[in-house]
C-alpha positions as CSV (number, residue, x, y, z in Angstrom):
1,M,171.6,260.8,322.8
2,P,169.4,257.9,321.8
3,W,167.2,258.1,325.0
4,R,166.1,261.5,323.8
5,K,164.7,260.0,320.7
6,H,161.2,258.7,321.3
7,P,161.3,259.6,325.0
8,S,159.3,257.5,327.4
9,P,159.4,256.9,331.2
10,Y,161.0,253.5,330.5
11,R,163.8,254.8,328.3
12,T,164.4,257.8,330.6
13,W,164.6,255.5,333.6
14,V,167.0,253.0,332.0
15,S,169.3,255.8,330.7
16,E,169.4,257.5,334.1
17,I,170.4,254.3,335.9
18,M,173.0,253.5,333.3
19,L,174.4,257.1,333.5
20,Q,175.1,256.8,337.2
21,Q,178.9,256.8,337.7
22,T,179.3,256.4,333.9
23,T,179.9,258.7,330.9
24,V,177.4,259.4,328.2
25,A,179.8,258.2,325.4
26,F,180.3,254.9,327.2
27,V,176.6,254.3,328.0
28,I,175.2,254.9,324.4
29,P,176.1,251.4,322.9
30,Y,174.9,249.7,326.1
31,F,171.6,251.6,326.1
32,E,171.0,250.7,322.4
33,R,171.7,247.0,323.0
34,F,169.5,247.0,326.1
35,M,166.6,248.6,324.3
36,K,166.9,246.2,321.4
37,K,166.8,243.2,323.8
38,F,164.2,244.7,326.2
39,P,162.1,247.3,324.4
40,D,159.6,247.8,327.2
41,I,159.0,247.2,330.9
42,R,157.2,243.9,330.4
43,A,160.0,242.5,328.2
44,L,162.5,243.4,331.0
45,A,160.3,242.0,333.8
46,S,160.2,238.6,332.1
47,A,163.9,238.4,331.6
48,K,166.3,236.2,333.6
49,E,168.8,237.9,335.8
50,E,171.7,236.4,334.0
51,E,170.4,237.9,330.7
52,V,170.3,241.4,332.2
53,L,173.7,241.0,333.8
54,A,175.2,239.8,330.5
55,L,174.0,243.0,328.7
56,W,175.3,245.0,331.6
57,A,178.8,243.4,331.6
58,G,181.4,246.2,331.6
59,L,179.2,248.9,333.0
60,G,180.1,247.9,336.6
61,Y,178.1,248.6,339.8
62,Y,176.0,245.5,339.0
63,L,173.5,246.2,341.7
64,R,172.0,248.8,339.3
65,A,171.2,246.0,336.8
66,K,169.7,243.8,339.5
67,N,167.5,246.7,340.7
68,L,166.4,247.4,337.1
69,L,165.0,243.9,337.0
70,L,163.4,244.1,340.4
71,T,161.8,247.4,339.6
72,A,160.4,246.1,336.2
73,K,158.8,243.2,338.0
74,K,157.4,245.5,340.7
75,I,155.9,247.8,338.1
76,V,154.2,244.9,336.3
77,A,152.9,243.4,339.5
78,E,151.8,246.6,341.2
79,H,151.2,249.2,338.4
80,G,150.0,247.0,335.5
81,G,153.2,247.5,333.6
82,A,152.8,251.3,333.4
83,F,155.6,253.4,335.0
84,P,154.0,255.4,337.9
85,D,153.9,259.1,337.6
86,D,153.7,260.2,341.3
87,F,156.8,260.9,343.4
88,D,156.1,258.6,346.3
89,S,155.5,255.6,344.0
90,V,158.6,256.3,341.9
91,I,161.0,256.8,344.8
92,S,159.8,253.6,346.5
93,L,161.1,251.6,343.5
94,P,164.4,249.6,344.0
95,G,167.5,251.7,343.0
96,I,165.7,255.0,342.6
97,G,166.6,257.9,344.8
98,R,165.5,261.6,344.8
99,Y,167.7,262.6,341.9
100,T,166.5,259.7,339.6
101,A,162.9,260.2,340.6
102,G,163.1,263.9,339.8
103,A,164.8,263.2,336.4
104,I,162.1,260.6,335.4
105,L,159.2,262.8,336.5
106,S,160.4,266.0,334.9
107,I,161.8,264.6,331.7
108,A,159.2,261.9,331.0
109,F,156.1,263.4,332.6
110,Q,156.9,267.1,332.6
111,K,156.2,267.3,336.3
112,P,157.9,270.1,338.3
113,Y,160.6,268.2,340.2
114,P,164.2,269.3,340.5
115,V,167.3,267.3,340.0
116,L,170.7,267.5,341.7
117,D,173.6,265.6,340.4
118,G,177.3,266.4,340.6
119,N,177.1,268.6,337.5
120,V,174.2,270.6,338.8
121,S,175.8,270.9,342.3
122,R,179.0,272.3,340.6
123,V,177.0,274.9,338.7
124,F,175.2,276.2,341.8
125,S,178.4,276.2,343.9
126,R,180.1,278.4,341.3
127,L,177.1,280.7,340.7
128,T,177.0,281.5,344.4
129,A,180.8,281.1,345.1
130,Q,179.8,279.0,348.1
131,N,180.3,275.4,349.2
132,K,176.7,274.7,350.2
133,T,175.3,271.6,351.9
134,Q,173.3,269.1,349.9
135,G,170.2,270.4,351.6
136,R,170.8,274.0,350.6
137,L,171.7,272.9,347.0
138,W,168.4,271.0,346.8
139,E,166.6,274.2,347.9
140,M,168.3,276.1,345.1
141,A,167.3,273.4,342.6
142,E,163.7,273.7,343.7
143,K,163.8,277.5,343.7
144,F,165.2,278.0,340.2
145,L,163.3,275.2,338.6
146,D,161.4,276.2,335.4
147,R,158.0,274.8,336.2
148,E,156.7,275.3,332.7
149,S,159.4,273.1,331.1
150,P,161.0,271.2,334.0
151,G,162.5,268.4,331.8
152,D,164.2,270.8,329.4
153,W,165.4,272.9,332.3
154,N,166.9,270.0,334.2
155,Q,168.6,268.5,331.2
156,A,170.0,271.9,330.3
157,L,171.4,272.3,333.8
158,M,173.0,268.9,333.7
159,E,174.5,269.5,330.3
160,L,175.8,273.0,331.4
161,G,177.7,271.3,334.1
162,A,178.9,268.4,331.9
163,T,180.1,270.4,328.9
164,I,180.7,274.0,330.0
165,C,181.0,274.2,333.8
166,A,183.6,271.4,333.8
167,P,185.3,270.3,337.0
168,E,188.7,271.6,335.8
169,N,189.3,274.5,333.4
170,P,185.6,275.4,332.8
171,H,184.7,277.2,329.6
172,C,183.5,280.4,331.2
173,G,183.7,282.4,328.0
174,R,181.0,280.2,326.5
175,C,178.8,280.0,329.6
176,P,175.3,281.7,329.3
177,A,175.3,282.2,333.1
178,A,178.8,283.8,333.4
179,F,177.3,287.3,333.8
180,S,175.7,286.3,337.1
181,C,178.4,283.8,338.3
182,K,180.1,285.1,341.4
183,A,183.0,282.6,341.1
184,F,183.6,283.8,337.5
185,K,183.6,287.4,338.6
186,A,186.1,286.7,341.4
187,K,188.1,284.3,339.2
188,T,187.7,281.6,341.8
189,Q,186.0,279.0,339.6
190,N,188.4,276.2,340.4
191,L,187.9,276.6,344.1
192,F,184.2,275.5,343.9
193,P,183.0,273.1,344.8
194,A,185.6,272.1,347.4
195,P,187.4,268.9,346.4
196,K,186.1,265.8,348.1
197,I,188.5,263.9,350.4
198,K,189.2,260.7,348.5
199,K,189.0,257.5,350.4
200,P,192.2,255.6,350.5
201,F,192.3,252.4,348.5
202,V,191.5,249.2,350.4
203,K,194.0,246.6,349.1
204,L,192.8,243.1,348.7
205,N,194.3,239.8,347.5
206,W,192.1,237.4,345.7
207,N,193.3,233.9,344.7
208,F,191.2,231.9,342.3
209,L,191.3,228.5,340.8
210,W,190.9,227.5,337.2
211,I,189.5,224.0,337.1
212,E,188.5,222.4,333.9
213,K,187.0,219.1,332.8
214,G,187.0,218.6,329.1
215,E,185.2,221.5,327.5
216,K,183.8,222.7,330.8
217,A,185.1,224.9,333.6
218,L,184.1,225.1,337.3
219,L,182.3,228.2,338.4
220,W,181.3,229.3,341.9
221,K,178.3,231.3,343.0
222,R,179.4,234.0,345.4
223,G,177.2,234.5,348.4
224,E,175.0,237.3,349.7
225,S,177.5,238.0,352.4
226,E,180.3,238.9,350.0
227,K,181.3,242.5,350.1
228,L,182.0,242.7,346.4
229,L,180.3,241.0,343.5
230,K,177.8,239.4,345.8
231,N,175.5,236.7,344.2
232,H,177.7,236.7,341.1
233,W,179.1,233.6,339.3
234,G,182.9,233.6,339.4
235,L,185.9,231.4,339.6
236,P,186.2,229.5,343.0
237,E,188.6,231.1,345.4
238,V,191.4,229.1,347.0
239,G,190.0,227.5,350.2
240,Q,186.4,227.5,349.1
241,I,186.6,224.0,347.7
242,N,188.6,220.9,348.3
243,A,191.2,221.2,345.5
244,E,194.9,221.0,344.9
245,V,196.5,224.3,344.0
246,G,198.9,224.1,341.1
247,A,200.9,226.5,338.9
248,L,200.2,230.2,338.7
249,L,198.4,230.9,335.4
250,K,197.6,234.6,335.5
251,S,198.0,237.6,337.8
252,G,197.0,241.3,337.6
253,M,195.3,244.2,339.3
254,H,191.6,245.2,339.3
255,T,189.8,248.1,340.9
256,I,186.2,248.1,342.2
257,T,185.1,251.4,343.7
258,H,187.9,252.2,346.2
259,H,189.1,248.6,346.4
260,Q,192.4,247.7,344.7
261,I,192.5,244.0,344.1
262,R,195.6,241.9,343.3
263,V,194.2,238.9,341.4
264,R,196.0,235.5,341.0
265,V,194.7,232.5,339.2
266,Y,196.1,229.1,339.8
267,Q,195.6,225.8,338.0
268,G,193.4,223.7,340.2
269,S,192.7,220.0,340.5
270,L,189.4,219.1,342.2
271,N,189.4,216.5,345.1
272,E,185.6,216.2,345.4
273,K,182.8,215.5,342.9
274,N,180.1,218.2,343.1
275,P,181.1,221.0,345.5
276,A,178.2,223.4,346.3
277,P,177.4,226.1,345.3
278,A,179.4,225.3,342.2
279,K,178.5,224.3,338.6
280,W,180.3,223.1,335.5
281,A,179.7,225.5,332.6
282,P,180.7,225.0,329.0
283,K,183.8,227.2,328.2
284,R,182.0,228.7,325.2
285,D,179.3,230.0,327.5
286,L,181.5,231.5,330.2
287,S,180.6,235.1,329.1
288,R,177.0,234.4,330.1
289,F,178.0,233.9,333.7
290,L,181.2,235.9,334.2
291,V,179.8,239.4,333.7
292,S,182.3,241.5,335.6
293,S,185.4,242.7,333.7
294,L,187.4,241.2,336.6
295,W,186.9,237.8,335.1
296,K,188.3,238.8,331.7
297,K,191.6,239.4,333.4
298,C,191.3,236.0,335.1
299,L,190.5,233.6,332.4
300,P,193.5,231.7,330.9
301,E,194.4,232.5,327.3
302,G,192.0,230.9,324.8
303,N,189.0,230.9,327.2
């Protein structure tokens, strides 16, 4: 894992944010590109949001990328560009909760703070053969923390859950904790933790317009009030601008969290000159603005 080479608070922080809701294998090339472009906090703090989002394209959950930029700016403004090493300061940064704060402080600063992610929760649930509340699981993480080597301990726990104590068909024969695992002894490993009740998909229909003028295409800035992809550049939706709706160009499905979206893109013909908040963007530069993988499904062939 590249973030374990030359570890630093900055590299640990970026990797932990990227790894939220994302697998290690998928994150590695993103992390390497990000470090090449933004090697330190000051480099990130001076970046434009569109640059950060462009490097994030494909990782999803784009609020994470925006919070990275906000946090970098805050660290430069309030901490002189040095990542803070106390819990209250770290957890007050945008996009950082108890788990991420504990990971940064233990791994980068060797401070005795526990972590609790899905992998660690699964390990503790099986060790005790109980479905404990988050509060009780945090108490366990605190109780068993190796205070001499908190970073190594936390990373070992997370890897144990990710590679051995897997959600399905755990490799108990290779587990160093099997001798003290109550679920293993009772052969009830697959009962813990109790499966979460999945939210039903919310089905949405989004209808977009492809409007072009020479070598440019019309883009629309989504507002703060949008439920999904807020403040992102995208294609204008039917009804947002005064335009004629023509032939259907593309259609498909896209999923964002628990939203299942049927997307249709129609040829459009603009009836007004400069609709706001829209802009004409060169077709060759669309990837700078259209960062969500949703738009790759929307763009007509050859764009």
